[in-house]
C-alpha positions in Angstrom: -2.0 -33.0 1.3 -2.9 -31.5 4.7 0.0 -29.2 4.6 -0.9 -27.9 1.1 -4.6 -27.4 1.9 -3.8 -25.7 5.3 -1.2 -23.3 3.9 -3.1 -22.4 0.8 -5.3 -19.3 1.0 -8.9 -18.5 0.4 -9.5 -17.6 -3.2 -12.9 -15.9 -3.0 -14.2 -18.5 -5.5 -17.2 -20.1 -3.8 -16.7 -23.6 -5.3 -13.0 -23.8 -4.7 -13.2 -22.5 -1.1 -16.1 -24.8 -0.3 -14.0 -27.8 -1.4 -11.1 -26.6 0.7 -13.4 -26.2 3.7 -14.6 -29.8 3.2 -11.0 -31.1 2.9 -9.9 -29.4 6.1 -12.9 -30.8 8.0 -12.1 -34.3 6.8 -8.3 -34.1 7.2 -8.3 -32.4 10.5 -11.5 -33.9 11.9 -10.0 -37.3 12.5 -11.6 -40.7 12.0 -11.0 -40.6 8.2 -8.7 -43.0 6.3 -5.7 -41.0 5.1 -3.8 -43.7 3.4 -4.7 -42.5 -0.1 -7.6 -45.0 -0.5 -10.4 -42.7 0.6 -12.4 -42.0 -2.5 -14.1 -38.9 -1.3 -10.9 -37.3 -0.2 -9.1 -38.2 -3.4 -11.9 -36.7 -5.4 -12.1 -33.5 -3.4 -8.3 -33.2 -3.5 -8.2 -33.6 -7.3 -11.0 -31.0 -7.7 -9.4 -28.6 -5.2 -6.0 -28.7 -6.8 -7.4 -28.1 -10.3 -9.6 -25.2 -9.1 -7.0 -23.6 -6.9 -4.3 -23.9 -9.7 -6.6 -22.4 -12.3 -7.5 -19.4 -10.0 -3.9 -18.9 -9.0 -2.5 -19.1 -12.5 -5.0 -16.6 -13.8 -4.4 -14.2 -10.9 -0.6 -14.6 -11.3 -0.8 -13.9 -15.0 -3.0 -10.9 -14.6 -0.9 -9.3 -11.8 2.4 -9.9 -13.5 1.3 -8.7 -16.9 -0.3 -5.7 -15.4 2.3 -5.2 -12.7 1.5 -1.6 -13.4 4.8 -0.4 -14.8 2.9 2.2 -16.7 0.9 3.2 -13.6 4.1 3.4 -11.5 5.8 5.5 -14.1 2.8 7.8 -14.3 2.8 8.3 -10.5 6.6 8.9 -10.2 6.5 11.4 -13.1 3.5 13.3 -11.6 3.5 16.7 -9.9 1.9 15.0 -6.9 4.9 12.7 -6.4 7.3 15.6 -6.8 5.4 17.6 -4.2 5.3 14.6 -1.9 9.0 14.0 -2.2 9.8 17.6 -1.5 7.6 17.9 1.6 8.8 14.6 2.9 12.2 16.2 3.6 10.6 18.8 5.8 10.1 18.3 9.6 6.3 18.8 9.3 5.6 15.2 8.3 6.0 11.8 9.7 8.9 10.2 7.9 7.2 6.8 7.9 4.9 8.1 5.1 8.0 8.3 2.9 9.3 4.9 4.1 5.9 3.3 3.2 5.7 4.9 -0.2 9.3 3.9 -1.1 8.5 0.4 0.1 5.5 0.2 -2.3 7.6 1.5 -5.2 10.2 -1.2 -4.6 7.5 -3.8 -4.4 6.0 -2.7 -7.7 9.4 -2.5 -9.4 10.5 -6.0 -8.2 7.2 -7.8 -8.8 7.8 -9.3 -12.2 7.9 -13.1 -12.5 8.1 -15.2 -15.6 8.0 -18.6 -13.9 5.4 -21.3 -14.8 3.2 -20.9 -11.8 1.0 -23.9 -12.8 3.9 -26.3 -12.7 4.9 -25.4 -9.1 1.3 -25.5 -7.9 1.3 -29.3 -8.2 3.4 -29.5 -5.0 3.1 -26.1 -3.3 0.3 -23.5 -3.1 2.6 -20.7 -4.2 4.5 -19.7 -7.3 8.1 -20.7 -7.8 9.0 -17.0 -7.1 7.5 -17.6 -3.6 4.5 -15.3 -4.0 1.2 -16.4 -2.5 -2.3 -15.3 -3.3 -2.0 -12.7 -0.5 1.2 -11.4 -2.1 -0.5 -11.2 -5.5 -3.4 -9.3 -3.9 -1.1 -6.8 -2.3 0.8 -6.3 -5.6 -2.5 -5.8 -7.4 -3.4 -2.9 -5.1 0.0 -1.4 -4.8 -0.7 1.6 -7.1 -3.8 2.5 -5.2 -2.1 2.1 -1.8 0.8 4.3 -3.1 -1.6 7.1 -4.1 -3.5 6.8 -0.8 -0.2 7.1 1.1 0.8 10.2 -0.8 -2.6 11.7 -0.4 -2.7 11.1 3.4 0.8 12.5 3.7 0.0 15.7 1.9 -3.2 16.2 3.9 -1.3 15.6 7.1 1.3 18.1 6.0 -1.3 20.7 5.2 -3.0 20.1 8.5 0.2 20.6 10.5 1.2 23.7 8.6 -2.2 25.3 9.1 -2.2 24.5 12.7 1.0 26.4 13.1 0.2 29.1 10.6 0.7 32.1 12.9 4.0 30.8 14.2 5.3 30.1 10.7 4.2 33.5 9.3 5.8 35.4 12.2 9.0 33.4 12.2 9.5 33.5 8.4 8.8 37.2 8.3 11.4 37.8 11.0 14.2 35.7 9.5 13.3 36.3 5.8 11.8 39.8 5.4 9.8 40.1 2.2 9.1 36.4 2.0 5.8 35.3 0.5 5.0 33.1 3.5 1.6 34.7 4.1 0.6 34.1 0.5 1.9 30.5 0.7 -0.1 29.8 3.8 -3.3 31.4 2.4 -2.8 29.2 -0.7 -2.6 26.0 1.4 -5.7 27.1 3.3 -7.8 27.9 0.3 -6.7 25.5 -2.4 -8.5 22.1 -2.5 -5.9 20.5 -4.7 -2.4 20.7 -3.2 -0.8 23.9 -4.4 2.5 23.8 -6.3 5.4 24.6 -3.9 8.5 26.1 -5.4 12.1 25.5 -4.2 11.9 29.0 -2.6 8.7 28.0 -0.8 10.3 24.9 0.6 13.4 26.8 1.7 11.3 29.3 3.6 9.3 26.6 5.3 12.5 24.7 6.2 14.2 27.8 7.6 11.1 28.8 9.6 10.7 25.2 10.9 14.3 25.2 12.2 13.3 28.1 14.5 10.3 26.3 15.9 9.9 23.5 18.5 8.6 20.5 16.6 6.0 18.0 17.8 6.2 14.2 17.5 4.2 13.4 14.3 2.9 10.0 14.8 1.2 8.0 12.0 -1.4 6.7 14.5 -2.5 10.3 15.2 -2.6 11.1 11.5 -4.5 7.9 10.7 -7.1 8.7 13.4 -7.5 12.2 12.1 -8.0 10.8 8.6 -10.6 8.4 9.8 -12.5 11.1 11.6 -12.5 13.2 8.4 -14.0 10.2 6.5 -16.7 9.7 9.1 -17.7 13.4 8.8 -18.2 13.2 5.0 
């Protein structure tokens, strides 16, 4: 009983969480009969299992049925994803953005579970598939986190390019006379939505980047910059 209650997670449901809190106080507090004959513990345990199971089963059913296959398909077929994948191959962006995004995509693709979650909850506070309430919460927010990762990556990419605009324009003009690098950089600077980059644009940026010393692009720096932008809104 103690192991179950201790390893279960808070549901956010006031009644269920209050019962869990009482059980933890009684079971961990000491001085309470734990041989199965304590009527109060037995009653709270029965109420907690029922409440926790009901919440978990409902959450599990919702997340698994909505495991946002359509949402994922929509993101992966969007111009935003195509642009993100293209710029992720350039040296102007921290590769961990791509790693994080691909991890979320894998999570969303592998999240389906048809197990009877209620049956397993009689003995363990998780589903037969091993997922806990925390796991379900993360899966539920995967699509939003994926979009946020893409958005932060593209904003960071734009910021880095614009900070090196002069170098890029001079270098690209030298190695690729007649290139549209100035037009491309002006578009990045002026356009609020991320502009569409052609294969030629990406090639020009890649070739220009190969001639420039690159800085260490750390996620921590980009995250700090993103937070400062939010605070300034």
